[in-house]
Backbone bond lengths (Angstrom), bond angles and torsions (degrees), N, CA, C in turn:
res aa  C-N    CA-C-N  psi(-1)  N-CA   C-N-CA  omega(-1)  CA-C   N-CA-C  phi
1 X - - - 1.455 - - 1.531 107.93 -
2 X 1.311 115.39 132.01 1.467 122.27 179.59 1.525 107.92 -126.42
3 X 1.323 116.40 140.51 1.463 120.54 177.05 1.526 109.48 -129.62
4 X 1.312 114.36 140.81 1.459 121.90 174.49 1.523 107.27 -134.70
5 X 1.315 116.25 170.96 1.460 119.34 173.67 1.513 108.88 -136.33
6 X 1.308 114.88 157.22 1.459 121.19 -179.01 1.522 108.95 -140.11
7 X 1.308 116.16 131.04 1.464 121.64 177.42 1.524 108.65 -87.96
8 X 1.324 115.22 142.22 1.466 120.56 178.33 1.537 107.98 -140.82
9 X 1.326 116.18 136.26 1.462 120.54 178.04 1.519 109.37 -102.63
10 X 1.321 115.57 122.91 1.460 122.00 176.06 1.531 107.65 -90.49
11 X 1.312 116.82 132.01 1.461 121.96 178.52 1.521 108.93 -104.45
12 X 1.319 117.16 119.49 1.456 121.53 -178.97 1.528 109.85 -67.06
13 X 1.321 116.67 143.96 1.460 121.22 176.76 1.522 110.69 -66.01
14 X 1.325 115.73 -32.47 1.459 121.17 175.57 1.513 107.75 -142.69
15 X 1.320 116.40 149.48 1.457 120.17 175.93 1.524 107.77 -58.73
16 X 1.338 116.33 135.22 1.469 120.85 -172.23 1.518 110.57 -124.09
17 X 1.328 115.30 118.83 1.456 121.39 -176.46 1.516 112.81 -78.56
18 X 1.328 115.45 132.71 1.460 122.69 174.15 1.524 107.64 -124.87
19 X 1.319 115.79 177.45 1.462 120.34 179.32 1.523 111.94 -68.57
20 X 1.314 116.80 -13.29 1.464 120.29 -177.60 1.524 113.02 -117.61
21 X 1.315 115.75 20.31 1.455 118.90 178.18 1.519 111.55 126.55
22 X 1.319 115.62 -173.80 1.457 122.51 -177.41 1.522 109.15 -104.50
23 X 1.327 115.46 129.76 1.458 121.14 178.81 1.525 109.97 -97.00
24 X 1.320 115.74 131.98 1.464 121.71 174.33 1.524 109.99 -117.20
25 X 1.327 115.37 -28.63 1.463 122.18 177.39 1.520 108.90 -139.72
26 X 1.318 115.36 165.00 1.461 121.49 174.11 1.515 107.96 -145.56
27 X 1.322 116.10 122.73 1.456 120.33 174.74 1.519 109.05 -81.99
28 X 1.321 115.46 139.38 1.455 120.95 175.63 1.523 107.52 -139.61
29 X 1.316 116.85 160.50 1.454 121.60 -178.37 1.525 108.76 -127.90
30 X 1.316 115.49 141.44 1.467 121.38 177.12 1.521 108.88 -112.38
31 X 1.326 115.54 130.50 1.464 121.41 170.85 1.524 106.29 -93.32
32 X 1.325 115.89 129.67 1.462 121.07 177.79 1.524 107.74 -118.72
33 X 1.330 116.15 118.98 1.464 121.68 178.04 1.523 107.69 -107.11
34 X 1.325 115.99 130.37 1.465 121.48 176.50 1.522 108.60 -115.37
35 X 1.343 115.30 129.82 1.457 120.64 178.68 1.521 109.12 -153.16
36 X 1.308 115.65 126.38 1.460 122.43 176.38 1.527 112.51 51.33
37 X 1.316 116.61 44.41 1.453 121.98 176.91 1.521 115.86 77.05
38 X 1.306 117.10 7.55 1.460 121.31 -179.14 1.531 109.55 -120.50
39 X 1.337 116.60 148.87 1.463 121.90 178.42 1.516 110.78 -112.74
40 X 1.315 115.38 146.52 1.458 122.80 170.22 1.514 107.87 -126.77
41 X 1.325 117.21 131.27 1.461 121.08 -176.73 1.525 109.61 -122.17
42 X 1.323 115.84 135.72 1.461 121.72 177.13 1.511 110.43 -136.61
43 X 1.328 116.62 145.95 1.461 121.53 -178.68 1.524 111.43 -100.47
44 X 1.319 115.45 129.94 1.462 123.00 174.10 1.525 106.13 -101.47
45 X 1.314 116.45 90.00 1.461 122.21 -170.40 1.506 113.96 -92.15
46 X 1.310 116.84 64.85 1.459 121.24 178.65 1.532 110.12 -76.61
47 X 1.338 116.49 138.36 1.469 121.88 177.30 1.521 109.69 -103.30
48 X 1.320 116.57 120.83 1.473 121.11 176.50 1.525 109.49 -58.73
49 X 1.313 115.76 130.70 1.461 121.23 177.01 1.520 114.26 80.62
50 X 1.322 118.17 -8.57 1.466 120.95 -177.86 1.527 113.11 -121.26
51 X 1.322 117.60 -36.71 1.469 121.05 -174.96 1.521 111.61 -82.74
52 X 1.328 115.38 146.14 1.462 121.30 179.53 1.529 110.60 -64.08
53 X 1.323 116.65 -26.72 1.460 119.09 -179.43 1.533 112.84 -96.37
54 X 1.319 116.92 19.61 1.457 120.88 170.92 1.524 106.56 -77.83
55 X 1.323 114.41 86.50 1.460 122.35 -176.11 1.529 108.89 -132.85
56 X 1.324 116.97 156.96 1.464 119.41 179.65 1.527 113.60 -60.31
57 X 1.324 117.51 -25.19 1.467 120.55 -177.34 1.530 113.19 -95.42
58 X 1.342 118.27 14.46 1.464 121.29 -177.85 1.528 111.90 -58.23
59 X 1.321 116.74 -53.46 1.465 119.42 -176.73 1.531 111.17 -68.21
60 X 1.319 116.76 -32.77 1.471 120.77 175.54 1.536 110.17 -62.13
61 X 1.341 117.19 -41.21 1.465 121.19 179.27 1.534 110.49 -69.11
62 X 1.308 116.91 -34.18 1.458 121.09 176.24 1.528 110.02 -64.43
63 X 1.311 116.64 -42.87 1.471 121.76 177.14 1.523 110.05 -61.94
64 X 1.330 116.70 -44.79 1.465 121.42 178.41 1.530 110.57 -58.97
65 X 1.328 115.84 -42.33 1.469 121.13 179.33 1.521 110.30 -58.32
66 X 1.322 116.86 -46.65 1.468 120.56 -179.84 1.528 111.59 -64.91
67 X 1.317 117.02 -38.40 1.470 120.71 179.79 1.523 112.08 -68.20
68 X 1.333 117.11 -23.33 1.466 121.59 -176.64 1.521 113.08 -112.50
69 X 1.312 117.70 23.36 1.462 122.06 -174.60 1.527 112.43 -58.72
70 X 1.321 117.89 -29.04 1.473 121.43 -176.46 1.522 114.42 -71.95
71 X 1.339 118.60 -10.52 1.471 119.02 -178.79 1.527 111.83 -74.90
72 X 1.327 116.83 -14.64 1.468 120.61 177.62 1.517 112.70 102.21
73 X 1.314 113.52 154.59 1.460 120.93 -174.75 1.523 112.67 -61.53
74 X 1.320 118.82 -46.94 1.469 120.81 -175.69 1.529 112.11 -59.13
75 X 1.321 116.86 -45.34 1.463 119.79 -179.51 1.530 110.65 -67.93
76 X 1.326 116.57 -41.18 1.464 119.15 177.82 1.526 111.09 -60.43
77 X 1.329 116.78 -45.79 1.466 119.96 -179.71 1.520 111.59 -59.99
78 X 1.318 116.95 -38.92 1.468 119.88 -179.79 1.534 110.95 -68.74
79 X 1.314 117.73 -27.92 1.462 121.74 178.76 1.533 112.54 -83.93
80 X 1.338 116.57 -11.40 1.465 120.93 -174.58 1.529 113.31 -111.32
81 X 1.312 117.28 25.56 1.467 121.90 -176.90 1.535 111.47 -56.69
82 X 1.315 117.68 -35.04 1.458 121.09 -178.58 1.530 112.45 -83.81
83 X 1.335 117.03 2.97 1.461 122.06 -177.35 1.530 110.45 -132.02
84 X 1.346 117.31 69.59 1.465 119.89 -175.54 1.530 114.41 -61.11
85 X 1.315 118.27 -30.65 1.470 117.66 179.52 1.531 110.99 -71.44
86 X 1.325 117.92 -31.99 1.469 120.09 174.38 1.522 109.68 -70.48
87 X 1.332 117.51 -40.11 1.469 120.39 175.89 1.524 110.46 -56.73
88 X 1.326 116.47 -46.63 1.458 121.62 -178.39 1.527 110.67 -61.69
89 X 1.335 116.50 -48.08 1.456 120.38 179.61 1.518 112.40 -61.48
90 X 1.306 116.26 -38.46 1.458 122.03 179.13 1.528 111.14 -66.13
91 X 1.342 116.40 -46.22 1.467 119.86 176.71 1.522 111.13 -59.69
92 X 1.330 116.01 -42.45 1.460 121.14 -179.94 1.531 110.43 -63.41
93 X 1.333 117.14 -43.65 1.464 121.03 -179.26 1.527 111.17 -63.46
94 X 1.327 117.30 -42.04 1.471 120.16 178.83 1.531 110.89 -67.09
95 X 1.325 117.47 -40.59 1.470 120.09 176.57 1.530 110.79 -63.01
96 X 1.320 116.86 -41.88 1.456 120.97 178.80 1.524 110.72 -64.13
97 X 1.318 117.01 -39.36 1.458 122.30 178.43 1.531 111.16 -60.94
98 X 1.329 116.45 -36.88 1.469 121.99 -177.62 1.528 113.51 -87.21
99 X 1.325 118.04 -12.93 1.469 120.53 -174.90 1.525 111.48 -73.28
100 X 1.327 114.66 154.86 1.467 120.65 178.64 1.523 110.74 -74.79
101 X 1.337 116.18 -34.66 1.464 121.26 178.75 1.528 108.92 -119.09
102 X 1.333 116.06 135.95 1.465 120.74 -179.41 1.523 110.76 -55.21
103 X 1.304 115.97 135.47 1.465 125.40 176.51 1.524 114.04 67.06
104 X 1.306 118.85 8.90 1.463 120.97 176.69 1.530 107.65 -106.69
105 X 1.328 114.95 87.71 1.463 120.58 -173.50 1.520 112.78 -78.33
106 X 1.320 116.45 -34.35 1.461 121.74 -178.76 1.529 108.46 -135.35
107 X 1.325 117.71 88.94 1.476 120.67 -178.55 1.529 111.16 -54.05
108 X 1.332 115.09 137.05 1.460 120.38 -178.17 1.521 109.05 -161.89
109 X 1.324 116.12 176.25 1.459 120.23 174.40 1.530 110.38 -59.95
110 X 1.322 116.61 -35.43 1.465 120.25 179.12 1.524 111.16 -63.68
111 X 1.338 117.46 -48.29 1.465 119.65 -177.70 1.529 111.96 -68.87
112 X 1.317 116.94 -21.42 1.467 120.86 176.45 1.532 111.72 -88.73
113 X 1.329 117.39 -0.48 1.457 121.40 179.06 1.517 113.56 77.73
114 X 1.336 116.89 18.02 1.460 121.50 -178.05 1.526 113.10 -97.44
115 X 1.318 117.70 -8.40 1.457 121.86 -177.92 1.524 108.46 -148.88
116 X 1.300 116.46 159.93 1.461 122.05 179.79 1.522 109.72 -115.77
117 X 1.292 115.55 162.33 1.463 122.46 174.00 1.521 106.59 -117.91
118 X 1.338 116.55 123.00 1.471 119.94 177.38 1.514 109.22 -66.85
119 X 1.306 114.91 131.89 1.458 119.59 176.19 1.521 108.98 -123.83
120 X 1.326 115.51 162.79 1.457 119.30 179.17 1.525 110.26 -93.81
121 X 1.312 114.34 153.35 1.456 121.21 171.14 1.518 107.44 -84.93
122 X 1.325 117.08 115.26 1.462 121.87 -174.68 1.523 110.67 -85.84
123 X 1.334 115.27 129.01 1.458 123.01 178.07 1.525 107.79 -106.83
124 X 1.333 115.73 111.53 1.462 120.50 -179.16 1.524 110.67 -75.19
125 X 1.322 115.64 153.16 1.460 121.36 177.52 1.521 110.19 -63.92
126 X 1.300 114.84 151.79 1.453 121.18 177.59 1.514 109.37 167.98
127 X 1.305 116.25 -161.47 1.466 120.07 178.87 1.529 109.20 -67.34
128 X 1.316 115.80 163.43 1.464 120.63 178.72 1.535 110.30 -57.72
129 X 1.331 116.99 -44.52 1.471 121.05 -178.75 1.526 110.49 -63.37
130 X 1.319 117.47 -42.27 1.465 121.92 179.28 1.527 110.46 -62.21
131 X 1.333 116.68 -44.15 1.459 120.47 -179.32 1.530 110.65 -67.79
132 X 1.341 117.67 -39.51 1.473 120.96 177.37 1.527 110.79 -61.09
133 X 1.328 116.61 -41.97 1.468 120.46 178.48 1.523 111.37 -61.83
134 X 1.321 116.09 -41.45 1.461 120.09 179.11 1.531 111.14 -65.25
135 X 1.336 115.90 -43.15 1.468 120.48 179.66 1.522 109.75 -59.38
136 X 1.323 116.25 -48.66 1.469 120.98 179.26 1.527 110.61 -57.73
137 X 1.308 116.37 -45.80 1.466 121.91 -179.01 1.531 111.90 -62.24
138 X 1.322 117.27 -43.06 1.478 121.11 -179.26 1.525 111.08 -67.15
139 X 1.311 117.23 -41.06 1.473 120.83 178.82 1.531 109.49 -65.59
140 X 1.341 116.41 -43.64 1.465 119.67 178.24 1.528 111.76 -63.94
141 X 1.337 117.04 -29.13 1.466 121.52 178.84 1.531 111.96 -77.81
142 X 1.347 116.21 -6.20 1.466 119.62 175.22 1.517 116.42 97.41
143 X 1.326 117.87 9.75 1.463 119.67 177.59 1.521 110.00 -68.23
144 X 1.317 116.53 134.38 1.464 120.99 177.38 1.532 111.30 -103.89
145 X 1.317 115.58 3.21 1.464 122.11 175.41 1.521 107.61 -136.71
146 X 1.326 115.50 125.98 1.457 121.95 -179.50 1.529 107.88 -117.19
147 X 1.335 115.56 128.54 1.465 121.14 -179.65 1.521 108.66 -118.93
148 X 1.332 116.36 116.62 1.465 121.87 -179.29 1.521 110.51 -98.36
149 X 1.317 116.10 127.23 1.458 120.98 169.83 1.527 105.18 -79.92
150 X 1.315 116.84 121.16 1.462 120.81 -174.40 1.522 111.38 -122.21
151 X 1.324 115.10 163.87 1.454 121.09 174.15 1.517 114.07 116.60
152 X 1.321 118.21 -3.58 1.467 119.87 -178.02 1.527 112.51 -97.73
153 X 1.329 116.57 -26.31 1.468 119.44 179.39 1.521 108.88 -115.83
154 X 1.305 116.49 -179.35 1.459 122.83 -179.99 1.528 110.54 -52.87
155 X 1.336 116.56 129.11 1.462 121.67 -175.81 1.533 111.83 -59.95
156 X 1.322 117.39 -38.81 1.473 120.06 179.49 1.530 110.45 -62.37
157 X 1.312 116.96 -38.46 1.469 120.93 177.69 1.520 110.02 -62.70
158 X 1.337 116.41 -40.98 1.470 120.27 178.21 1.530 110.84 -65.28
159 X 1.320 116.75 -40.44 1.468 120.36 176.03 1.527 111.01 -62.30
160 X 1.330 115.66 -41.09 1.468 120.26 179.07 1.533 111.06 -63.03
161 X 1.330 117.37 -36.95 1.464 120.67 176.60 1.533 110.43 -62.11
162 X 1.324 116.14 -44.59 1.469 120.50 178.49 1.533 110.74 -63.69
163 X 1.339 116.03 -43.45 1.465 119.89 179.58 1.525 111.42 -62.93
164 X 1.332 116.78 -36.76 1.469 119.21 -178.57 1.531 110.89 -66.81
165 X 1.310 116.90 -34.61 1.473 119.44 175.69 1.522 109.05 -65.89
166 X 1.319 115.35 -46.72 1.466 120.25 -176.14 1.533 111.17 -66.42
167 X 1.311 117.81 -28.22 1.467 121.45 176.93 1.528 110.97 -61.00
168 X 1.320 116.26 -37.32 1.465 121.61 -175.80 1.526 114.17 -98.20
169 X 1.343 116.40 -19.45 1.463 119.95 -175.65 1.523 109.76 -137.30
170 X 1.332 116.03 130.82 1.467 120.41 178.09 1.530 109.61 -75.53
171 X 1.322 115.22 170.49 1.465 120.81 176.98 1.523 111.10 -63.15
172 X 1.334 117.47 -26.45 1.469 120.57 176.04 1.523 111.47 -72.83
173 X 1.344 117.22 -27.60 1.463 121.50 -178.77 1.529 111.91 -84.53
174 X 1.327 116.07 -46.90 1.468 121.60 -175.80 1.521 109.11 -133.89
175 X 1.306 116.33 123.91 1.460 122.09 172.54 1.525 107.44 -86.31
176 X 1.340 116.57 134.24 1.459 121.52 179.43 1.522 110.36 -108.31
177 X 1.317 115.41 137.62 1.462 122.18 175.49 1.520 107.78 -133.77
178 X 1.314 115.86 151.35 1.470 120.11 173.58 1.527 108.67 -125.66
179 X 1.313 115.09 150.11 1.462 122.10 -178.65 1.518 107.03 -131.62
180 X 1.331 115.58 100.02 1.452 120.12 -178.29 1.524 112.59 -92.56
181 X 1.330 116.89 -18.32 1.471 122.02 -177.66 1.525 110.58 39.59
182 X 1.306 119.40 -118.87 1.453 121.90 -176.79 1.516 114.19 -93.09
183 X 1.331 117.19 12.38 1.458 120.17 -174.31 1.517 113.19 -64.88
184 X 1.322 117.73 -35.54 1.456 119.71 -177.19 1.501 111.17 -106.77
């Protein structure tokens, strides 16, 4: 069994406001395990400035994980308690390695294209006008759940945005969610 990792930078289509600043890119790492002619891939999706394992030794620990892949998943997980994103990527890679179809970790009606999963339309933080435009766009796109990232602008303005949605759409029509993360 051999393991390697690869860093990849995701470029956002638009700058996206969070409670801790504006994201334009996101670095992520993939663990690739090779065994008996088969590959398993898992993503270690650590967020700079947000994840508990955003530490200077993150990539060093990822390298160590790959060098010690033969000790087994349980022992690796116990050694990676301070690195939950590496644990997640490692679990994903091992599941992918064992799966019958690549990238199908948990076969279901969804993975077979027979069912859908409702998702929310995410509204990134920004000016009131920017957030209103996003809300309008998500509703027009058919989202029945709208999730606002809040905490970057005046709280009353954010409340007014929520009230304006509710004025036009009942709770049966549109589900509202808020995501304050570290804002408060």
